[in-house]
Structure formats: C-alpha cells, structure tokens
C-alpha positions in Angstrom: -7.4 87.2 -22.6 -6.2 86.2 -19.3 -9.7 85.7 -18.2 -10.4 83.5 -21.2 -7.3 81.4 -20.5 -8.2 81.0 -16.9 -11.8 80.0 -17.8 -10.4 77.5 -20.3 -8.0 75.9 -17.8 -10.6 75.7 -15.1 -13.0 74.1 -17.5 -10.3 71.6 -18.6 -9.3 70.9 -15.0 -12.9 70.3 -14.0 -13.4 67.9 -16.8 -10.4 65.8 -15.7 -11.4 65.9 -12.1 -14.8 64.4 -12.6 -15.1 60.7 -12.1 -16.3 58.7 -15.0 -19.8 57.6 -14.8 -20.3 54.1 -13.6 -22.5 52.2 -15.8 -24.6 49.4 -14.4 -23.4 46.0 -15.6 -25.6 44.4 -18.2 -27.9 42.1 -16.5 -26.7 38.6 -17.1 -29.3 36.0 -17.9 -30.1 33.9 -14.8 -29.1 30.3 -14.5 -31.9 28.2 -15.8 -32.2 25.0 -13.9 -34.2 22.4 -15.7 -37.1 20.9 -13.9 -36.5 17.5 -12.4 -38.8 15.0 -14.1 -41.0 13.0 -11.8 -39.8 9.6 -11.0 -41.7 6.8 -12.5 -41.6 3.5 -10.8 -42.7 0.5 -12.7 -45.0 -1.8 -10.8 -43.4 -4.9 -9.5 -44.3 -7.9 -11.5 -45.9 -10.4 -9.1 -44.4 -13.8 -9.2 -46.8 -16.4 -10.3 -47.9 -18.5 -7.4 -47.1 -22.1 -8.1 -49.6 -24.6 -6.8 -48.1 -27.7 -5.3 -48.3 -30.5 -7.8 -49.2 -34.1 -7.0 -46.2 -36.3 -6.6 -45.2 -38.0 -9.8 -45.0 -41.7 -9.8 -41.5 -42.9 -9.0 -39.5 -44.2 -11.8 -36.9 -46.8 -11.2 -33.6 -45.1 -10.8 -31.1 -46.3 -13.3 -27.5 -46.3 -12.3 -25.4 -44.0 -14.3 -23.1 -45.8 -16.7 -19.8 -46.2 -15.0 -16.8 -45.0 -16.8 -13.5 -46.4 -16.1 -11.8 -43.8 -14.1 -8.4 -42.7 -15.1 -5.8 -42.9 -12.3 -4.6 -39.6 -11.1 -1.0 -38.9 -12.1 1.2 -39.0 -9.1 3.8 -36.3 -8.7 7.3 -37.7 -9.1 9.3 -37.9 -6.0 12.9 -36.9 -6.0 15.3 -39.8 -6.1 16.7 -39.0 -2.7 13.2 -39.1 -1.1 12.6 -42.7 -2.1 13.3 -45.2 0.7 16.2 -47.5 -0.1 14.9 -50.5 1.7 11.4 -51.7 1.0 9.9 -54.5 3.0 8.3 -57.0 0.7 6.0 -58.3 3.4 4.6 -54.8 4.1 1.1 -54.1 2.7 0.9 -51.4 0.1 -0.6 -48.6 2.3 0.6 -46.0 -0.1 -2.0 -46.9 -2.8 -4.1 -44.0 -1.6 -2.3 -40.8 -0.9 -2.4 -39.7 2.7 -4.1 -36.5 3.7 -1.8 -33.6 3.6 -0.8 -32.5 7.0 -1.2 -28.8 7.7 2.4 -27.7 8.0 3.0 -24.0 8.5 4.9 -22.6 5.6 8.1 -20.8 6.4 8.0 -17.0 5.9 8.9 -15.8 2.4 12.5 -14.6 2.3 14.1 -12.6 -0.4 17.7 -13.4 -1.5 19.1 -10.4 0.4 17.7 -11.8 3.8 17.9 -15.5 3.2 20.6 -15.9 5.9 19.3 -14.4 9.1 22.6 -14.5 11.0 24.6 -12.9 8.3 22.0 -10.2 7.7 21.6 -9.5 11.4 25.4 -9.2 11.8 25.7 -6.7 8.9 22.9 -4.6 10.2 24.3 -4.6 13.7 27.7 -3.5 12.3 26.0 -0.6 10.4 24.1 0.4 13.6 27.4 0.2 15.5 29.2 2.5 13.0 26.4 5.0 13.2 26.4 5.0 17.0 30.2 5.5 17.1 29.9 8.4 14.7 27.1 9.9 16.7 29.2 9.6 19.9 32.0 11.6 18.3 29.7 14.6 17.7 29.7 17.4 20.2 26.3 18.8 20.8 27.5 22.0 22.4 28.9 23.5 19.2 26.0 22.5 16.9 23.4 24.7 15.4 19.6 24.1 15.7 19.5 22.3 12.3 22.4 20.1 13.2 20.8 19.1 16.5 17.7 18.1 14.7 19.7 15.9 12.4 21.5 14.4 15.4 18.2 13.6 17.1 16.9 12.1 13.8 19.9 9.9 13.5 19.5 8.7 17.1 15.8 7.9 16.4 16.9 6.0 13.3 19.4 3.9 15.4 16.7 3.1 18.0 14.1 2.2 15.3 16.7 0.0 13.5 17.4 -1.9 16.7 13.6 -2.3 17.3 13.1 -3.6 13.7 16.1 -5.9 14.1 14.6 -7.5 17.2 11.3 -7.9 15.3 13.2 -9.6 12.5 12.2 -7.0 10.0 15.6 -7.0 8.3 14.7 -4.9 5.3 13.4 -2.1 7.4 16.2 -2.4 9.9 18.8 -2.2 7.1 17.1 0.9 5.6 17.0 2.7 9.0 20.6 1.8 9.9 21.9 3.1 6.5 20.0 6.3 7.1 21.4 6.7 10.6 24.9 6.1 9.4 24.6 8.6 6.5 23.3 11.3 8.9 26.0 10.5 11.5 28.8 10.7 8.9 27.4 14.1 7.7 27.4 15.4 11.2 31.1 14.5 11.9 32.2 16.8 9.1 30.6 19.8 10.8 
C-alpha cells in the first residue's frame, strides 16, 4: 500500500511539475494594403490661338453724360477749432481740403498707464520696497530653496528697472509686484 501511495504521489507531483504546453498563436490575417490606383492626368486643353484682328474703324468717342456731383460732406469741426477772426479780403483757399500731413500717431495707452510720470513713480516705489525688503534678508541663514527665491526676486527687480527705462510700464509693474511679493515672503523666514 505504501508503494501504491508513493507511486500515486510521484505521479501527481510529476503532473504538476510539467510546464503547460505552449500553443502557437493563431496566425492573424496579414494587413492587406490596397493597390494604389495609377494616376490619370487629363491632357491640358490648349488655349485657342487668337489671330490678330484688323483694327476696327474708329468711332467718335462720345463724352459720358455728366452727372452733377454731390459735394462731399465735410466733417464738422469742434467749435473751439474755428478761427474767431476771419479776414473778409482773404481768398477762400479752404474750398478744397488740404492733403493730410503724415503726423505720427501717439502710442496707444491704456487708462492704467495714461499718465507716464504717475505710473513711473508708482512702479519705482514698488521696486524700492522690494529692494529694501531684499536687503533685510540674510543669505547666510537661508536654505537652497530660499536662496533661489532671493535670486529670482533680484532678477525681477533688475528686469523691472529695465522695462521701466524702456517705458514698458505694464511689464515693469508686473515684475515689480512679483519681486515685492517674493521679498516679503523671504522676510518672514
């Protein structure tokens, strides 16, 4: 009986130890690429060659019927632009409008930057506050991340001053605000 039990166990163990058979994957159908049709080019239609024609006899040119032209509406001038004194002897030279002179248009200004001096003063004040705050920071006690923020704030101050000299007030104000926010954050550390 013992021999039968051992034979049974060895047979069972041998069945578990054998690796399952690997079956070959079913062959997938290949990708069928359609044949590219030949290109057919239509022949170019030849343009008919026109032969020069004999000149036609000249017909008297009739003048086009003249229509009475409507005067162009003149833009109204503001009351303050009209001259107060008019010389009665002066000929009416203004009957034909003078050619417009090419006057360079001033740069477009948004309401926030309409006053250059006030805007420049406010931006310089923000840059000054950021610089003062950065001067209060001690670099010796800072971690690596805090030093990076300090350097970034210094670069913002330098870039804001450059944008201010270039009269790019919107960008200068943005950079100055960023520098001030970083500097105030570094003071608390």
